[in-house]
N, CA, C and O of each residue as an XYZ file, in Angstrom:
632
protein
N       0.845     -1.172      0.000
C       0.000      0.000      0.000
C       0.892      1.237      0.000
O       1.826      1.344      0.795
N       0.591      2.171     -0.907
C       1.381      3.402     -0.996
C       0.624      4.632     -0.522
O       1.235      5.602     -0.072
N      -0.710      4.599     -0.618
C      -1.528      5.761     -0.267
C      -2.616      5.346      0.707
O      -3.252      4.307      0.531
N      -2.830      6.164      1.742
C      -3.867      5.889      2.721
C      -4.498      7.199      3.160
O      -3.800      8.145      3.524
N      -5.812      7.249      3.124
C      -6.557      8.411      3.615
C      -7.510      7.951      4.705
O      -8.403      7.141      4.461
N      -7.317      8.463      5.886
C      -8.190      8.195      7.023
C      -8.727      9.531      7.496
O      -8.047     10.260      8.219
N      -9.936      9.848      7.093
C     -10.457     11.156      7.467
C     -11.857     11.064      8.038
O     -12.684     10.248      7.631
N     -12.078     11.938      8.996
C     -13.382     12.090      9.646
C     -13.897     10.778     10.216
O     -15.089     10.480     10.141
N     -12.994     10.003     10.783
C     -13.381      8.768     11.455
C     -13.124      8.984     12.947
O     -11.987      8.858     13.401
N     -14.162      9.305     13.708
C     -13.958      9.679     15.110
C     -13.352      8.572     15.973
O     -12.802      8.855     17.037
N     -13.444      7.337     15.537
C     -12.930      6.227     16.331
C     -11.411      6.085     16.268
O     -10.842      5.318     17.045
N     -10.741      6.798     15.371
C      -9.287      6.667     15.277
C      -8.648      7.270     16.526
O      -8.877      8.431     16.866
N      -7.847      6.454     17.193
C      -7.171      6.875     18.422
C      -5.672      6.657     18.264
O      -5.203      6.266     17.195
N      -4.929      6.909     19.325
C      -3.492      6.664     19.304
C      -3.189      5.213     18.936
O      -2.265      4.947     18.167
N      -3.956      4.283     19.478
C      -3.719      2.862     19.191
C      -3.881      2.582     17.699
O      -3.088      1.839     17.121
N      -4.877      3.158     17.082
C      -5.089      2.966     15.650
C      -3.964      3.543     14.820
O      -3.530      2.939     13.839
N      -3.495      4.708     15.213
C      -2.395      5.348     14.487
C      -1.108      4.552     14.680
O      -0.327      4.405     13.740
N      -0.880      4.043     15.872
C       0.319      3.240     16.127
C       0.331      1.997     15.243
O       1.400      1.525     14.854
N      -0.834      1.469     14.928
C      -0.907      0.285     14.065
C      -0.402      0.585     12.652
O      -0.005     -0.331     11.931
N      -0.414      1.849     12.256
C       0.082      2.231     10.934
C       1.605      2.151     10.834
O       2.153      2.113      9.732
N       2.273      2.126     11.951
C       3.739      2.149     11.958
C       4.346      1.000     11.155
O       5.487      1.100     10.704
N       3.608     -0.073     10.975
C       4.111     -1.191     10.196
C       4.017     -0.999      8.695
O       4.573     -1.793      7.935
N       3.331      0.029      8.258
C       3.165      0.295      6.818
C       4.352      1.107      6.309
O       4.187      2.239      5.853
N       5.518      0.540      6.387
C       6.762      1.278      6.117
C       6.945      1.678      4.654
O       7.817      2.494      4.356
N       6.158      1.135      3.744
C       6.260      1.523      2.328
C       5.266      2.619      1.959
O       5.207      3.050      0.808
N       4.491      3.063      2.936
C       3.497      4.107      2.701
C       4.178      5.402      2.266
O       5.116      5.865      2.915
N       3.702      5.984      1.165
C       4.295      7.217      0.645
C       3.395      8.436      0.802
O       3.880      9.567      0.832
N       2.088      8.213      0.902
C       1.138      9.326      1.000
C       0.126      9.004      2.093
O      -0.538      7.968      2.055
N       0.019      9.900      3.064
C      -0.907      9.690      4.176
C      -1.711     10.954      4.425
O      -1.163     12.052      4.511
N      -3.028     10.777      4.537
C      -3.929     11.844      4.968
C      -4.614     11.319      6.220
O      -5.310     10.305      6.183
N      -4.408     12.017      7.320
C      -4.966     11.601      8.602
C      -5.755     12.746      9.215
O      -5.233     13.841      9.423
N      -7.015     12.474      9.497
C      -7.872     13.431     10.185
C      -8.519     12.690     11.346
O      -9.408     11.863     11.145
N      -8.073     12.990     12.555
C      -8.543     12.243     13.724
C      -8.413     13.108     14.969
O      -7.308     13.334     15.461
N      -9.507     13.575     15.464
C      -9.511     14.508     16.591
C      -9.036     13.909     17.911
O      -8.658     14.656     18.814
N      -9.043     12.602     18.048
C      -8.669     11.961     19.308
C      -7.179     11.646     19.422
O      -6.711     11.249     20.489
N      -6.444     11.817     18.348
C      -5.018     11.466     18.346
C      -4.212     12.513     19.108
O      -4.416     13.718     18.958
N      -3.295     12.018     19.923
C      -2.432     12.868     20.739
C      -1.000     12.818     20.198
O      -0.724     12.140     19.208
N      -0.098     13.542     20.860
C       1.323     13.534     20.473
C       1.871     12.113     20.366
O       2.606     11.795     19.430
N       1.520     11.279     21.304
C       1.998      9.894     21.333
C       1.673      9.162     20.020
O       2.514      8.441     19.484
N       0.465      9.348     19.514
C       0.073      8.708     18.264
C       0.843      9.245     17.074
O       1.292      8.480     16.221
N       0.996     10.561     17.017
C       1.720     11.179     15.902
C       3.189     10.763     15.924
O       3.777     10.530     14.868
N       3.775     10.670     17.079
C       5.179     10.249     17.181
C       5.373      8.841     16.612
O       6.435      8.535     16.070
N       4.359      7.987     16.732
C       4.456      6.624     16.208
C       4.572      6.611     14.687
O       5.099      5.657     14.116
N       4.087      7.651     14.033
C       4.166      7.734     12.575
C       5.597      7.958     12.087
O       5.855      7.877     10.886
N       6.514      8.231     12.982
C       7.910      8.443     12.612
C       8.512      7.211     11.946
O       9.532      7.314     11.264
N       7.898      6.059     12.134
C       8.381      4.831     11.490
C       8.113      4.835      9.985
O       8.667      4.012      9.256
N       7.272      5.751      9.518
C       6.893      5.806      8.100
C       7.888      6.666      7.322
O       7.516      7.691      6.752
N       9.119      6.257      7.303
C      10.195      7.067      6.725
C      10.129      7.198      5.202
O      10.861      8.006      4.630
N       9.273      6.428      4.535
C       9.135      6.540      3.077
C       8.097      7.587      2.675
O       7.885      7.818      1.485
N       7.452      8.219      3.652
C       6.417      9.215      3.323
C       6.985     10.336      2.469
O       8.036     10.900      2.771
N       6.274     10.642      1.406
C       6.613     11.762      0.535
C       5.603     12.900      0.703
O       5.926     14.069      0.496
N       4.383     12.535      1.079
C       3.353     13.554      1.276
C       2.540     13.203      2.513
O       2.152     12.052      2.717
N       2.291     14.220      3.334
C       1.585     14.028      4.594
C       0.596     15.164      4.798
O       0.952     16.339      4.721
N      -0.650     14.794      5.058
C      -1.677     15.762      5.426
C      -2.207     15.371      6.798
O      -2.675     14.249      6.996
N      -2.132     16.290      7.730
C      -2.686     16.104      9.065
C      -3.781     17.137      9.254
O      -3.527     18.341      9.206
N      -5.000     16.662      9.469
C      -6.137     17.567      9.581
C      -6.834     17.414     10.925
O      -7.194     16.311     11.336
N      -7.013     18.521     11.585
C      -7.807     18.605     12.807
C      -7.344     17.666     13.904
O      -8.158     17.122     14.650
N      -6.051     17.477     14.000
C      -5.483     16.771     15.139
C      -5.287     17.829     16.212
O      -4.164     18.252     16.488
N      -6.377     18.245     16.806
C      -6.411     19.424     17.658
C      -5.721     19.247     19.003
O      -5.526     20.222     19.728
N      -5.350     18.022     19.344
C      -4.668     17.772     20.601
C      -3.165     17.600     20.422
O      -2.434     17.457     21.402
N      -2.702     17.614     19.179
C      -1.281     17.442     18.891
C      -0.571     18.780     19.068
O      -1.049     19.817     18.609
N       0.577     18.739     19.741
C       1.357     19.947     20.026
C       2.620     19.982     19.169
O       2.885     19.064     18.393
N       3.389     21.049     19.322
C       4.678     21.149     18.635
C       5.565     19.955     18.959
O       6.258     19.448     18.077
N       5.556     19.506     20.188
C       6.402     18.388     20.595
C       6.139     17.148     19.736
O       7.078     16.534     19.229
N       4.896     16.788     19.576
C       4.549     15.616     18.775
C       4.878     15.794     17.311
O       5.430     14.892     16.681
N       4.546     16.945     16.767
C       4.786     17.186     15.344
C       6.273     17.242     15.026
O       6.707     16.689     14.015
N       7.050     17.891     15.861
C       8.496     17.978     15.627
C       9.132     16.591     15.692
O       9.993     16.271     14.874
N       8.723     15.774     16.645
C       9.250     14.406     16.720
C       8.966     13.639     15.436
O       9.797     12.859     14.972
N       7.805     13.862     14.875
C       7.441     13.185     13.634
C       8.273     13.692     12.459
O       8.910     12.900     11.764
N       8.272     14.983     12.235
C       8.907     15.496     11.018
C      10.423     15.368     11.036
O      11.052     15.353      9.978
N      11.016     15.275     12.213
C      12.468     15.071     12.273
C      12.889     13.739     11.674
O      14.055     13.567     11.318
N      11.966     12.795     11.556
C      12.314     11.481     11.005
C      11.878     11.325      9.548
O      12.148     10.290      8.939
N      11.216     12.320      8.983
C      10.666     12.197      7.629
C      11.526     12.946      6.612
O      11.106     13.966      6.066
N      12.707     12.444      6.367
C      13.651     13.132      5.485
C      13.250     13.083      4.017
O      13.782     13.856      3.219
N      12.328     12.198      3.632
C      11.888     12.078      2.237
C      10.644     12.910      1.942
O      10.149     12.894      0.816
N      10.135     13.632      2.928
C       8.872     14.361      2.771
C       9.024     15.532      1.805
O       9.906     16.374      1.968
N       8.158     15.573      0.804
C       8.147     16.645     -0.195
C       7.000     17.615      0.041
O       7.132     18.815     -0.195
N       5.868     17.084      0.511
C       4.655     17.887      0.660
C       4.091     17.691      2.060
O       3.921     16.563      2.523
N       3.804     18.807      2.728
C       3.242     18.771      4.070
C       2.059     19.723      4.138
O       2.154     20.889      3.753
N       0.945     19.203      4.636
C      -0.258     20.021      4.806
C      -0.769     19.852      6.222
O      -0.997     18.733      6.683
N      -0.947     20.967      6.909
C      -1.463     20.977      8.278
C      -2.720     21.825      8.301
O      -2.691     23.003      7.947
N      -3.814     21.227      8.716
C      -5.093     21.938      8.720
C      -5.734     21.822     10.102
O      -5.921     20.719     10.614
N      -6.068     22.958     10.698
C      -6.779     22.963     11.966
C      -6.008     22.353     13.124
O      -6.595     21.694     13.982
N      -4.723     22.562     13.155
C      -3.876     22.024     14.219
C      -3.706     23.109     15.282
O      -2.702     23.822     15.292
N      -4.670     23.228     16.158
C      -4.807     24.362     17.069
C      -3.630     24.566     18.023
O      -3.399     25.689     18.472
N      -2.894     23.527     18.338
C      -1.806     23.646     19.313
C      -0.423     23.654     18.677
O       0.586     23.552     19.375
N      -0.373     23.773     17.357
C       0.908     23.786     16.643
C       1.304     25.232     16.359
O       0.469     26.041     15.954
N       2.575     25.553     16.573
C       3.009     26.936     16.401
C       4.393     27.084     15.802
O       4.832     26.272     14.988
N       5.061     28.131     16.221
C       6.331     28.551     15.632
C       7.443     27.509     15.750
O       8.276     27.407     14.849
N       7.477     26.745     16.822
C       8.535     25.740     16.980
C       8.466     24.706     15.858
O       9.498     24.282     15.337
N       7.262     24.304     15.491
C       7.113     23.342     14.388
C       7.573     23.954     13.077
O       8.270     23.305     12.298
N       7.188     25.195     12.831
C       7.564     25.852     11.584
C       9.085     25.989     11.499
O       9.658     25.842     10.420
N       9.729     26.263     12.606
C      11.195     26.338     12.612
C      11.792     24.986     12.226
O      12.805     24.936     11.528
N      11.181     23.898     12.668
C      11.682     22.561     12.329
C      11.494     22.256     10.839
O      12.278     21.507     10.257
N      10.469     22.827     10.228
C      10.243     22.596      8.789
C      11.441     23.067      7.971
O      11.747     22.494      6.926
N      12.106     24.094      8.440
C      13.230     24.651      7.682
C      14.408     23.674      7.601
O      15.345     23.900      6.836
N      14.366     22.598      8.378
C      15.428     21.583      8.349
C      15.030     20.363      7.520
O      15.696     19.329      7.575
N      13.957     20.480      6.760
C      13.491     19.373      5.918
C      14.024     19.611      4.508
O      13.492     20.452      3.784
N      15.057     18.890      4.113
C      15.787     19.212      2.889
C      14.990     19.077      1.592
O      15.282     19.786      0.628
N      13.999     18.197      1.536
C      13.268     17.970      0.291
C      11.894     18.627      0.255
O      11.202     18.556     -0.760
N      11.498     19.259      1.338
C      10.161     19.858      1.393
C      10.053     20.993      0.375
O      10.814     21.959      0.427
N       9.107     20.869     -0.545
C       8.926     21.918     -1.544
C       7.503     22.470     -1.569
O       7.237     23.463     -2.245
N       6.591     21.837     -0.837
C       5.213     22.321     -0.805
C       4.706     22.264      0.632
O       4.748     21.215      1.275
N       4.226     23.408      1.129
C       3.775     23.512      2.512
C       2.456     24.264      2.559
O       2.317     25.347      1.990
N       1.486     23.665      3.253
C       0.168     24.281      3.421
C      -0.140     24.297      4.915
O      -0.135     23.257      5.573
N      -0.406     25.484      5.436
C      -0.787     25.647      6.845
C      -2.094     26.423      6.867
O      -2.180     27.525      6.326
N      -3.111     25.843      7.497
C      -4.388     26.553      7.564
C      -5.116     26.250      8.859
O      -4.939     25.202      9.480
N      -5.934     27.203      9.235
C      -6.907     26.963     10.281
C      -6.512     27.191     11.716
O      -6.386     26.231     12.476
N      -6.319     28.396     12.099
C      -6.286     28.798     13.495
C      -5.221     28.099     14.316
O      -5.478     27.710     15.455
N      -4.049     27.934     13.770
C      -2.934     27.398     14.547
C      -2.240     28.559     15.266
O      -2.706     29.696     15.198
N      -1.152     28.282     15.940
C      -0.442     29.289     16.729
C       0.789     29.841     16.023
O       1.706     30.331     16.682
N       0.826     29.771     14.718
C       1.966     30.269     13.953
C       1.900     31.799     13.895
O       0.838     32.378     13.664
N       3.055     32.440     14.109
C       3.140     33.903     14.096
C       4.154     34.345     13.029
O       4.739     33.518     12.331
N       4.342     35.645     12.923
C       5.348     36.191     12.006
C       6.732     35.615     12.289
O       7.499     35.354     11.362
N       7.046     35.421     13.543
C       8.347     34.870     13.915
C       8.526     33.472     13.319
O       9.598     33.149     12.805
N       7.504     32.659     13.384
C       7.571     31.321     12.800
C       7.717     31.363     11.295
O       8.517     30.623     10.722
N       6.948     32.225     10.652
C       6.997     32.340      9.196
C       8.379     32.784      8.739
O       8.836     32.367      7.674
N       9.047     33.612      9.512
C      10.382     34.076      9.117
C      11.364     32.911      8.982
O      12.333     33.008      8.229
N      11.126     31.810      9.701
C      11.982     30.624      9.589
C      11.889     29.977      8.214
O      12.818     29.291      7.789
N      10.789     30.186      7.524
C      10.610     29.593      6.199
C      11.469     30.282      5.144
O      11.682     29.736      4.062
N      11.954     31.462      5.450
C      12.729     32.241      4.475
C      14.019     31.545      4.054
O      14.601     31.904      3.030
N      14.474     30.565      4.817
C      15.704     29.855      4.461
C      15.439     28.600      3.625
O      16.379     27.887      3.271
N      14.193     28.327      3.312
C      13.832     27.097      2.591
C      13.890     27.332      1.084
O      12.873     27.604      0.446
N      15.080     27.224      0.532
C      15.284     27.564     -0.879
C      14.558     26.625     -1.840
O      14.303     27.015     -2.979
N      14.220     25.414     -1.430
C      13.496     24.473     -2.307
C      11.986     24.728     -2.336
O      11.288     24.205     -3.205
N      11.491     25.511     -1.410
C      10.046     25.728     -1.302
C       9.511     26.417     -2.557
O       9.940     27.522     -2.886
N       8.579     25.773     -3.257
C       7.994     26.412     -4.437
C       6.501     26.659     -4.285
O       5.930     27.440     -5.045
N       5.854     26.009     -3.317
C       4.439     26.262     -3.067
C       4.239     26.458     -1.574
O       4.626     25.615     -0.765
N       3.631     27.576     -1.225
C       3.361     27.875      0.182
C       1.968     28.457      0.304
O       1.583     29.367     -0.430
N       1.228     27.911      1.243
C      -0.127     28.389      1.500
C      -0.274     28.654      2.992
O      -0.030     27.774      3.817
N      -0.675     29.872      3.328
C      -0.977     30.266      4.703
C      -2.409     30.776      4.702
O      -2.673     31.898      4.270
N      -3.327     29.958      5.183
C      -4.749     30.278      5.084
C      -5.362     30.307      6.484
O      -5.297     29.326      7.224
N      -5.945     31.427      6.826
C      -6.591     31.608      8.131
C      -5.632     31.328      9.275
O      -5.921     30.555     10.188
N      -4.489     31.978      9.195
C      -3.485     31.913     10.250
C      -3.449     33.322     10.852
O      -2.648     34.156     10.431
N      -4.315     33.585     11.834
C      -4.595     34.954     12.273
C      -3.433     35.718     12.903
O      -3.469     36.947     12.959
N      -2.401     35.014     13.378
C      -1.293     35.717     14.023
C      -0.169     36.061     13.044
O       0.867     36.595     13.439
N      -0.385     35.752     11.770
C       0.580     36.138     10.734
C       0.063     37.410     10.079
O      -1.110     37.507      9.718
N       0.957     38.386      9.931
C       0.584     39.675      9.361
C       1.207     39.836      7.973
O       2.085     39.058      7.597
N       0.767     40.827      7.217
C       1.416     41.089      5.924
C       2.918     41.347      6.065
O       3.690     40.987      5.177
N       3.335     41.960      7.164
C       4.762     42.193      7.393
C       5.508     40.867      7.538
O       6.632     40.735      7.055
N       4.903     39.901      8.188
C       5.520     38.594      8.336
C       5.674     37.882      7.003
O       6.671     37.198      6.771
N       4.702     38.039      6.137
C       4.734     37.401      4.822
C       5.844     37.993      3.958
O       6.395     37.297      3.105
N       6.178     39.255      4.162
C       7.231     39.898      3.374
C       8.565     39.182      3.485
O       9.380     39.247      2.565
N       8.800     38.499      4.599
C      10.058     37.768      4.776
C      10.208     36.647      3.753
O      11.311     36.141      3.545
N       9.113     36.259      3.117
C       9.134     35.141      2.173
C       9.398     35.573      0.738
O       9.642     34.731     -0.127
N       9.353     36.849      0.482
C       9.478     37.332     -0.896
C      10.811     36.998     -1.546
O      10.911     36.996     -2.773
N      11.827     36.719     -0.759
C      13.143     36.424     -1.321
C      13.375     34.947     -1.626
O      14.454     34.579     -2.090
N      12.384     34.101     -1.374
C      12.574     32.676     -1.660
C      12.774     32.472     -3.158
O      11.896     32.828     -3.944
N      13.910     31.906     -3.571
C      14.272     31.869     -4.988
C      13.379     30.989     -5.861
O      13.228     31.272     -7.050
N      12.788     29.938     -5.311
C      11.994     29.015     -6.120
C      10.500     29.094     -5.845
O       9.731     28.288     -6.369
N      10.082     30.054     -5.031
C       8.668     30.172     -4.689
C       7.870     30.641     -5.904
O       8.033     31.767     -6.374
N       7.012     29.763     -6.399
C       6.181     30.063     -7.582
C       4.738     30.327     -7.193
O       4.055     31.130     -7.829
N       4.269     29.650     -6.144
C       2.871     29.758     -5.733
C       2.792     30.146     -4.261
O       3.204     29.395     -3.377
N       2.263     31.318     -4.026
C       2.078     31.804     -2.651
C       0.610     32.156     -2.481
O       0.089     33.045     -3.155
N      -0.052     31.447     -1.569
C      -1.463     31.685     -1.290
C      -1.560     32.144      0.162
O      -1.335     31.362      1.085
N      -1.890     33.396      0.352
C      -1.997     33.957      1.701
C      -3.392     34.521      1.877
O      -3.812     35.425      1.154
N      -4.096     33.978      2.839
C      -5.415     34.488      3.219
C      -5.437     34.595      4.729
O      -5.718     33.633      5.443
N      -5.132     35.793      5.190
C      -5.029     36.004      6.633
C      -6.403     36.351      7.171
O      -6.557     36.572      8.372
């Protein structure tokens, strides 16, 4: 199996997510599960072949859980975070250490600020960036991204 989408299934818990750790050939994962905590997300670190990851409405996951996950995903090209209420600048700073990441989507009332966005300015491979409904990011914060050499698509809706 290379692609898996688990969305809007309220029964998905940490135990269910941990069971995915054996799917080491998985390349594309979309996970939407409100009951999953940092512990569950950290278990996804075993999925080192992931190229694209979408995490939606994991509202209990913090920077600690997300950073633990992304530090192990060196093959990740595309990352989408939607409605991650407890994720903020520390996670965004960690994104800048992802060598192959070229597409990033952040939306929905997270804790990302201008300071976090400024960390993205060093991501020379980034060609698609979307910041949608991220209320603590201002137009001044977005200006830090204008110098990205390969940025072709910038979608900002503050």
